[in-house]
Each structure stands twice: as C-alpha cells, then as structure tokens.
PAFI-332865 format. One record per residue (C-alpha): residue in one letter; x, y, z. Coordinates in steps of 0.1 Angstrom, whole numbers, plus 5000, padded with zeros to 4 digits. Example, Ala and Ser with C-alpha at 12.3 -4.5 7.8 and 13.67 -1.06 7.14 Angstrom:
# residues 2
[pt 'a',[5123,4955,5078]]
[pt 's',[5137,4989,5071]]
# end
This chain:
# residues 412
[pt 'm',[2506,8161,2927]]
[pt 'd',[2531,8188,2922]]
[pt 'h',[2530,8198,2885]]
[pt 'q',[2561,8218,2885]]
[pt 'r',[2583,8203,2858]]
[pt 'l',[2616,8186,2865]]
[pt 's',[2637,8190,2834]]
[pt 'm',[2673,8184,2826]]
[pt 'i',[2693,8192,2795]]
[pt 'l',[2725,8172,2789]]
[pt 'e',[2750,8183,2763]]
[pt 'a',[2784,8169,2754]]
[pt 's',[2814,8192,2758]]
[pt 'd',[2837,8200,2728]]
[pt 'e',[2860,8172,2739]]
[pt 'g',[2831,8147,2742]]
[pt 't',[2845,8134,2775]]
[pt 'q',[2826,8154,2801]]
[pt 'r',[2789,8161,2804]]
[pt 't',[2775,8194,2817]]
[pt 'a',[2739,8199,2827]]
[pt 'q',[2713,8225,2836]]
[pt 'w',[2686,8211,2857]]
[pt 'a',[2653,8230,2866]]
[pt 'g',[2635,8216,2897]]
[pt 'r',[2634,8218,2934]]
[pt 'v',[2652,8193,2956]]
[pt 'g',[2653,8186,2994]]
[pt 'l',[2682,8170,3012]]
[pt 'i',[2677,8149,3043]]
[pt 'l',[2713,8138,3052]]
[pt 'e',[2735,8133,3082]]
[pt 's',[2768,8119,3069]]
[pt 'p',[2793,8146,3062]]
[pt 'e',[2807,8127,3032]]
[pt 'l',[2773,8125,3015]]
[pt 'i',[2764,8161,3023]]
[pt 'f',[2796,8173,3007]]
[pt 'd',[2795,8151,2976]]
[pt 'l',[2758,8154,2968]]
[pt 's',[2757,8192,2975]]
[pt 'g',[2786,8197,2952]]
[pt 'a',[2772,8176,2924]]
[pt 'l',[2737,8193,2926]]
[pt 'g',[2754,8227,2927]]
[pt 'e',[2773,8219,2895]]
[pt 'i',[2740,8213,2876]]
[pt 'g',[2722,8243,2890]]
[pt 'a',[2697,8224,2911]]
[pt 'd',[2675,8246,2934]]
[pt 'c',[2679,8232,2969]]
[pt 'a',[2648,8242,2989]]
[pt 'f',[2657,8228,3022]]
[pt 'r',[2683,8206,3041]]
[pt 'l',[2673,8187,3072]]
[pt 't',[2687,8157,3092]]
[pt 'p',[2670,8123,3092]]
[pt 'g',[2659,8131,3127]]
[pt 'a',[2631,8154,3114]]
[pt 't',[2597,8140,3116]]
[pt 'a',[2579,8128,3084]]
[pt 'l',[2551,8152,3091]]
[pt 'e',[2575,8182,3092]]
[pt 'i',[2591,8171,3060]]
[pt 'a',[2558,8165,3043]]
[pt 's',[2547,8201,3052]]
[pt 'i',[2579,8216,3038]]
[pt 'v',[2577,8196,3006]]
[pt 'e',[2542,8208,3000]]
[pt 'r',[2549,8244,3009]]
[pt 'e',[2582,8246,2989]]
[pt 'h',[2569,8226,2959]]
[pt 'v',[2597,8201,2961]]
[pt 'n',[2595,8173,2936]]
[pt 'l',[2627,8153,2945]]
[pt 'v',[2641,8144,2979]]
[pt 'f',[2676,8128,2985]]
[pt 'v',[2674,8110,3019]]
[pt 'e',[2696,8087,3040]]
[pt 'l',[2668,8061,3046]]
[pt 's',[2690,8040,3068]]
[pt 'r',[2689,8068,3093]]
[pt 'v',[2653,8079,3094]]
[pt 'q',[2633,8074,3126]]
[pt 'd',[2604,8054,3112]]
[pt 'g',[2607,8022,3090]]
[pt 't',[2616,8030,3053]]
[pt 'a',[2582,8022,3038]]
[pt 'e',[2562,8040,3066]]
[pt 'w',[2585,8071,3063]]
[pt 'i',[2580,8074,3025]]
[pt 'r',[2542,8069,3029]]
[pt 's',[2541,8097,3055]]
[pt 'v',[2562,8121,3035]]
[pt 'r',[2541,8116,3003]]
[pt 'a',[2509,8120,3023]]
[pt 'g',[2488,8098,3000]]
[pt 's',[2504,8110,2967]]
[pt 'd',[2530,8096,2944]]
[pt 'm',[2552,8127,2950]]
[pt 'p',[2579,8136,2958]]
[pt 'l',[2602,8112,2940]]
[pt 'i',[2627,8097,2965]]
[pt 'v',[2663,8090,2959]]
[pt 'a',[2678,8069,2987]]
[pt 'v',[2715,8077,2994]]
[pt 'n',[2740,8056,3014]]
[pt 'k',[2777,8058,3018]]
[pt 'd',[2782,8022,3006]]
[pt 'p',[2762,8002,2980]]
[pt 'd',[2750,7979,3008]]
[pt 'p',[2726,7953,2992]]
[pt 'p',[2702,7949,3023]]
[pt 'v',[2699,7987,3026]]
[pt 'm',[2693,7990,2988]]
[pt 'i',[2667,7963,2988]]
[pt 'e',[2648,7978,3017]]
[pt 'a',[2648,8012,3000]]
[pt 'v',[2634,7999,2968]]
[pt 'r',[2608,7978,2985]]
[pt 'g',[2598,8008,3006]]
[pt 'g',[2591,8029,2976]]
[pt 'a',[2623,8047,2967]]
[pt 'n',[2627,8056,2931]]
[pt 'e',[2665,8055,2929]]
[pt 'f',[2695,8045,2950]]
[pt 'l',[2729,8062,2950]]
[pt 's',[2762,8056,2969]]
[pt 'l',[2795,8073,2971]]
[pt 'p',[2809,8087,2948]]
[pt 'v',[2774,8102,2940]]
[pt 'r',[2785,8118,2907]]
[pt 't',[2791,8084,2892]]
[pt 'g',[2753,8075,2890]]
[pt 'l',[2736,8109,2894]]
[pt 'y',[2732,8119,2857]]
[pt 'd',[2717,8085,2847]]
[pt 'a',[2694,8086,2877]]
[pt 'l',[2682,8120,2869]]
[pt 'd',[2676,8110,2833]]
[pt 'r',[2653,8082,2846]]
[pt 'l',[2636,8105,2871]]
[pt 't',[2629,8132,2846]]
[pt 'm',[2611,8107,2823]]
[pt 'l',[2592,8093,2853]]
[pt 'l',[2580,8127,2864]]
[pt 'e',[2570,8138,2828]]
[pt 's',[2550,8106,2824]]
[pt 'r',[2532,8112,2857]]
[pt 'r',[2525,8147,2848]]
[pt 'a',[2512,8137,2814]]
[pt 'a',[2489,8111,2829]]
[pt 'a',[2473,8138,2851]]
[pt 'q',[2471,8166,2825]]
[pt 'v',[2444,8174,2800]]
[pt 'r',[2456,8169,2764]]
[pt 'g',[2455,8196,2739]]
[pt 'r',[2436,8191,2706]]
[pt 'm',[2457,8181,2676]]
[pt 'a',[2442,8192,2643]]
[pt 'g',[2456,8188,2607]]
[pt 'f',[2448,8211,2578]]
[pt 'l',[2452,8196,2543]]
[pt 's',[2446,8212,2509]]
[pt 'a',[2427,8192,2483]]
[pt 'k',[2453,8207,2459]]
[pt 'g',[2477,8236,2457]]
[pt 'g',[2460,8270,2459]]
[pt 'c',[2431,8260,2482]]
[pt 'g',[2445,8281,2510]]
[pt 'a',[2449,8256,2538]]
[pt 't',[2480,8273,2552]]
[pt 't',[2463,8307,2552]]
[pt 'v',[2433,8293,2570]]
[pt 'a',[2455,8275,2595]]
[pt 'c',[2477,8304,2603]]
[pt 'h',[2448,8329,2608]]
[pt 'l',[2428,8304,2628]]
[pt 's',[2457,8297,2650]]
[pt 'm',[2460,8334,2658]]
[pt 'v',[2423,8336,2668]]
[pt 'l',[2425,8305,2690]]
[pt 'g',[2456,8320,2707]]
[pt 's',[2437,8353,2714]]
[pt 'm',[2408,8333,2728]]
[pt 'k',[2431,8313,2751]]
[pt 'a',[2412,8282,2740]]
[pt 'n',[2412,8252,2764]]
[pt 'p',[2428,8270,2793]]
[pt 'a',[2432,8236,2811]]
[pt 'v',[2463,8231,2790]]
[pt 'g',[2475,8266,2794]]
[pt 'g',[2457,8283,2765]]
[pt 'k',[2487,8284,2742]]
[pt 'v',[2485,8274,2706]]
[pt 'l',[2512,8260,2682]]
[pt 'i',[2511,8260,2645]]
[pt 'a',[2533,8231,2633]]
[pt 'd',[2544,8235,2597]]
[pt 'v',[2549,8199,2585]]
[pt 'd',[2542,8205,2548]]
[pt 'p',[2570,8185,2532]]
[pt 'q',[2566,8202,2498]]
[pt 's',[2563,8240,2504]]
[pt 's',[2567,8252,2540]]
[pt 's',[2552,8288,2541]]
[pt 'a',[2536,8294,2574]]
[pt 'h',[2565,8316,2585]]
[pt 'r',[2559,8339,2556]]
[pt 'i',[2522,8342,2563]]
[pt 'l',[2529,8350,2600]]
[pt 'r',[2558,8374,2589]]
[pt 'v',[2585,8358,2611]]
[pt 'r',[2620,8345,2605]]
[pt 'p',[2624,8311,2621]]
[pt 'g',[2655,8298,2637]]
[pt 'k',[2653,8260,2643]]
[pt 'r',[2627,8240,2624]]
[pt 'v',[2606,8209,2627]]
[pt 's',[2635,8187,2615]]
[pt 'd',[2654,8198,2646]]
[pt 'a',[2626,8188,2669]]
[pt 'f',[2624,8153,2653]]
[pt 'e',[2662,8150,2656]]
[pt 'h',[2663,8159,2692]]
[pt 'v',[2631,8142,2704]]
[pt 'r',[2647,8125,2732]]
[pt 'r',[2657,8157,2750]]
[pt 'l',[2625,8176,2745]]
[pt 'n',[2613,8192,2777]]
[pt 's',[2597,8225,2788]]
[pt 'i',[2631,8241,2794]]
[pt 'c',[2647,8235,2760]]
[pt 'w',[2615,8237,2739]]
[pt 'p',[2616,8275,2732]]
[pt 'e',[2648,8268,2713]]
[pt 'f',[2628,8251,2686]]
[pt 't',[2599,8275,2683]]
[pt 't',[2593,8311,2670]]
[pt 'p',[2569,8333,2690]]
[pt 'c',[2542,8348,2669]]
[pt 'g',[2520,8364,2695]]
[pt 'd',[2512,8363,2733]]
[pt 'n',[2498,8328,2730]]
[pt 'l',[2510,8315,2696]]
[pt 'd',[2542,8297,2687]]
[pt 'l',[2554,8285,2654]]
[pt 'l',[2573,8253,2647]]
[pt 'a',[2586,8262,2613]]
[pt 'g',[2588,8238,2584]]
[pt 'w',[2617,8224,2565]]
[pt 'e',[2641,8250,2551]]
[pt 't',[2638,8238,2516]]
[pt 'g',[2610,8219,2499]]
[pt 'a',[2609,8196,2469]]
[pt 'e',[2583,8175,2452]]
[pt 's',[2599,8144,2467]]
[pt 'g',[2598,8160,2501]]
[pt 'p',[2625,8158,2529]]
[pt 'p',[2636,8125,2543]]
[pt 'l',[2608,8111,2565]]
[pt 's',[2615,8108,2602]]
[pt 'e',[2610,8075,2619]]
[pt 'p',[2574,8070,2633]]
[pt 'w',[2586,8069,2669]]
[pt 'r',[2602,8104,2665]]
[pt 'i',[2570,8118,2651]]
[pt 'e',[2549,8102,2678]]
[pt 'g',[2573,8114,2705]]
[pt 'v',[2572,8151,2692]]
[pt 'f',[2533,8151,2689]]
[pt 'r',[2529,8135,2723]]
[pt 'f',[2551,8163,2738]]
[pt 'l',[2531,8189,2720]]
[pt 's',[2498,8176,2732]]
[pt 'r',[2509,8181,2767]]
[pt 'n',[2521,8216,2763]]
[pt 'y',[2496,8233,2740]]
[pt 's',[2458,8237,2741]]
[pt 'w',[2457,8235,2703]]
[pt 'v',[2483,8221,2679]]
[pt 'v',[2474,8231,2643]]
[pt 'a',[2494,8211,2618]]
[pt 'd',[2498,8225,2583]]
[pt 'l',[2500,8192,2562]]
[pt 'g',[2504,8209,2528]]
[pt 'r',[2485,8195,2498]]
[pt 'n',[2475,8160,2487]]
[pt 'l',[2479,8126,2505]]
[pt 'n',[2516,8116,2504]]
[pt 'p',[2537,8093,2526]]
[pt 'a',[2546,8122,2549]]
[pt 'v',[2509,8131,2555]]
[pt 'w',[2501,8095,2564]]
[pt 'a',[2529,8095,2589]]
[pt 'f',[2514,8125,2607]]
[pt 'l',[2477,8115,2605]]
[pt 'r',[2479,8088,2630]]
[pt 'n',[2490,8114,2657]]
[pt 'l',[2461,8138,2650]]
[pt 'd',[2428,8139,2666]]
[pt 'e',[2410,8154,2636]]
[pt 'l',[2416,8164,2600]]
[pt 'f',[2402,8195,2582]]
[pt 'l',[2402,8190,2545]]
[pt 'v',[2403,8224,2528]]
[pt 't',[2388,8225,2493]]
[pt 'a',[2376,8252,2469]]
[pt 'p',[2348,8256,2444]]
[pt 'd',[2364,8245,2413]]
[pt 'v',[2363,8213,2393]]
[pt 'l',[2399,8200,2399]]
[pt 'a',[2397,8208,2437]]
[pt 'l',[2364,8189,2440]]
[pt 'y',[2377,8160,2420]]
[pt 'q',[2408,8158,2443]]
[pt 't',[2386,8161,2473]]
[pt 'r',[2365,8131,2462]]
[pt 's',[2396,8111,2456]]
[pt 'm',[2412,8119,2489]]
[pt 'l',[2379,8111,2508]]
[pt 'q',[2377,8078,2491]]
[pt 't',[2413,8070,2499]]
[pt 'l',[2409,8080,2536]]
[pt 'm',[2378,8060,2540]]
[pt 'g',[2393,8031,2522]]
[pt 'r',[2422,8030,2547]]
[pt 'g',[2400,8031,2576]]
[pt 'f',[2403,8068,2586]]
[pt 'd',[2375,8075,2611]]
[pt 'r',[2349,8096,2594]]
[pt 'g',[2340,8113,2627]]
[pt 'r',[2376,8128,2627]]
[pt 'l',[2372,8144,2593]]
[pt 'h',[2358,8178,2585]]
[pt 'l',[2353,8198,2552]]
[pt 'i',[2361,8235,2549]]
[pt 'l',[2351,8253,2517]]
[pt 'n',[2375,8281,2511]]
[pt 'r',[2371,8309,2486]]
[pt 'n',[2334,8303,2485]]
[pt 'r',[2316,8322,2458]]
[pt 'k',[2281,8334,2469]]
[pt 'g',[2253,8321,2447]]
[pt 'p',[2216,8314,2449]]
[pt 'q',[2209,8294,2481]]
[pt 'd',[2247,8290,2486]]
[pt 'f',[2250,8268,2456]]
[pt 'w',[2285,8255,2463]]
[pt 'i',[2279,8245,2499]]
[pt 'e',[2248,8225,2491]]
[pt 's',[2264,8209,2461]]
[pt 'i',[2294,8198,2482]]
[pt 'r',[2272,8184,2510]]
[pt 'k',[2252,8163,2485]]
[pt 'm',[2283,8153,2465]]
[pt 'f',[2302,8139,2494]]
[pt 'd',[2274,8132,2519]]
[pt 'm',[2293,8153,2544]]
[pt 'n',[2287,8186,2562]]
[pt 'v',[2308,8216,2555]]
[pt 'i',[2320,8229,2589]]
[pt 'a',[2329,8263,2575]]
[pt 'a',[2324,8283,2542]]
[pt 'i',[2350,8310,2540]]
[pt 'p',[2342,8336,2514]]
[pt 'e',[2364,8347,2485]]
[pt 'd',[2380,8379,2497]]
[pt 'p',[2412,8385,2478]]
[pt 'q',[2412,8422,2485]]
[pt 't',[2416,8417,2522]]
[pt 'l',[2445,8393,2519]]
[pt 'e',[2463,8414,2494]]
[pt 'r',[2462,8445,2515]]
[pt 'l',[2476,8429,2547]]
[pt 'p',[2509,8444,2559]]
[pt 'r',[2541,8428,2546]]
[pt 'd',[2563,8436,2576]]
[pt 'r',[2540,8422,2604]]
[pt 'f',[2511,8399,2609]]
[pt 'e',[2478,8414,2612]]
[pt 'f',[2445,8395,2615]]
[pt 'p',[2417,8412,2594]]
[pt 'a',[2390,8408,2620]]
[pt 's',[2365,8431,2604]]
[pt 's',[2367,8417,2569]]
[pt 'p',[2345,8389,2555]]
[pt 'f',[2374,8366,2556]]
[pt 'g',[2383,8375,2592]]
[pt 'r',[2347,8371,2604]]
[pt 's',[2345,8337,2589]]
[pt 'i',[2377,8326,2606]]
[pt 't',[2365,8339,2639]]
[pt 'k',[2332,8321,2635]]
[pt 'l',[2350,8288,2628]]
[pt 'a',[2372,8293,2659]]
[pt 'g',[2341,8298,2680]]
[pt 'a',[2325,8267,2666]]
[pt 'l',[2356,8246,2673]]
[pt 't',[2358,8258,2709]]
[pt 'k',[2321,8254,2719]]
[pt 'p',[2320,8233,2752]]
[pt 'a',[2294,8209,2737]]
[pt 'g',[2317,8201,2708]]
[pt 'k',[2350,8205,2726]]
[pt 'd',[2358,8168,2724]]
[pt 'a',[2341,8160,2691]]
[pt 'g',[2363,8139,2668]]
[pt 'r',[2388,8132,2696]]
[pt 'k',[2403,8097,2696]]
[pt 'a',[2426,8085,2724]]
[pt 'h',[2460,8072,2713]]
# end
C-alpha cells in the first residue's frame, strides 16, 4: 500500500460562495474524451493536484500498474467504459493485489448502467460532466477513506497522560523534560520517531513556559477544527520545540472552573489523529481528577500519577487511586512517579509509598531545585548531567525498552 498521504484543505472564501482548495497527492489520468480531459485537468489544476501521468484507456493494465507503483500514485481518474479489459478485471490488474490506488470512474454522461458496472467493479467514486460539480465532495470522501486505510496499516504511537496528585508535584516539568528526551531518542521509529507534548491542563497551561516557546494556535483550535485535521494543515496547530518534538499548547487562559469542555467525539478525533502521527503523545493533564481529565483518560493508553513526599500529596494520591479503581480504570495502565524524592535510609519514601498503595514506583526523581533554578530563561536546555536529568533519562529508557514497549497498552 502506498503510504503517501492524500490530504485536502477546504476553506470558504470571504464571500462564502466559492470554495478554494489545496490538495497534496499524486494522481493519474486515463482519459480519451477531449471534454473530460479539458474539464478534469482544469479542475485538478485549480486545486494544485500533482498529475504524475496521463494515458489513454488503450494502455495495458500491466503498464498502468507499473507506472502507479513507480510514481507513488494514490488516485486514478479513468474512463472505465473505454478500457480494453472488463471493468472489474482492469481494476484488479491495476491494483495488483492491493487496495490501492483509489479509482474514480469518469464518464461524459451519468449513465446508470455504466455507473453500476463501475461501482460493482471496485471503483471508489463516479463523476460525470461537469466534473467540478461533484469533485470536491468526492475528494472529501476519498481523503477520509485513504486516511482510514493508512491508519489501519500503521503502528500506533503511545498515548501517555501525566497527572499531578496536587499542585506543586511537578508533573508538567517531568512531562516536558521526558518529552525532550524521548524526541532525542527517536523512540518508536515505526511511527516516525516524533514526540508531541499536548498541554490539556484546563486550569493552568504552562508547558510552553517550561519549553521556552511562544505558541500560536492552541489545543482549543485543534478541537474546533478536528474535521479538517490532516498532515498538511497540522503544523498550523503546533509549535516546534526541537528536531523531533512538537508542542500542542494549552488554553490561553486558565481558571478553576476550566475552559468549556469539548464534545467527546472531538477529543477522540484529535487523539486518534495524534496516535497516527507521533511515536509518543505526552499529555499534561494538570492536577486532580476533574471532568476535563476524565474526558481525556479514555483516549490514553496509560496514566502516570506524579506525587511527592509530603502528607497532602500522598493523601491526594490515595484518594485519586481509590477513585480511579472505583470507576474501573485498568490498574495495568496506571504508574506512580515519585518526584522531589528526599533521600533517606533505605529509600524510606519509595518503600513507604509501595507499601501504602500496594503499587510499584516506576521512577523516583530526586529533589534537585538548584538544577531547575539555574536553567536558561531564554531557551530550553535539558540538564542531562544533573541528578534530575539522569533520572528523567533513566525513566525514558525504561519506557522504551522493547520488552515493555507495549506494557499498559489498551486497544480502543
């Protein structure tokens, strides 16, 4: 299957009466009728389509299949009524045992018998003159079909949420630095090795300050435009923070009540898109369990609960664990991180937490305020040689071990 993406961005003009489009993809034309050649070539030219070849229906299916494979063509417009072989046999030969390329049958007239034969033979769409009338809607459907096929064949990235037991436990700091290390490791190269940190903290979005960047669009924009998300427009919504790290910035202002919650289908759509385009998605959930956190949890593979060695944090940790278990959250998807750990005899705090919650501590990050206070204010710099930095690097290594690569994963 050709994994090159077919994406289209449709936007309304100022008058709202005419649509313009930019379409990234490769097409092939197999046409004979001058009217169809003129009309379709003009329409595709207007939307910036990359035409890899143009042949007549007299070309053999074997020749066409070779060109499609060599030129990475994912969409073919063809006059099926004029091909040498039968419609179904011709489509099977061109696809050569695959489900690609997508086929759009074109005909001068909307002749029902020709249309029925094309659909039965395996064509994905049918267009007739004037082509422009149905082209945009057809491409909308074909884009969704290609994305779904690509998603089915692609390895998913890991979706991890980081949640503070209470304010001040440092979940955002841990998430940002861990994301940078994962990006530098190019973790999970099967999904491209890129990492995204998604700031979905509804109360106090601060990942951009830790990463020392000024975001443009934010997570609310992604939820609002979920229907048009694709690989072409996605960079509009993110802020680059390194060679393999992007930031999806949080809401511009936070409040205790939080921003208006997006509908579940919007959240699910955004996270499904992210899982197909990043090897790791690190979601900063903020602090405490609230309605916004519950809306995100169902879309995450695992949850890292960040606590600290003080009475209030541990009390909140116990309460949150009880709530999660009471609502049926899979214990296998849950991990504890002890941040700002204070060294003591036999690692007193780690052992106490293990016994208190009957749960392993996946990482103990030492209290290291001097390191974080000395970090540059004008750029992000990972303190690799510090106690804090070494602990984060160790955590990243543990999370990307081949044996535990799929630990805590849950299909959805």
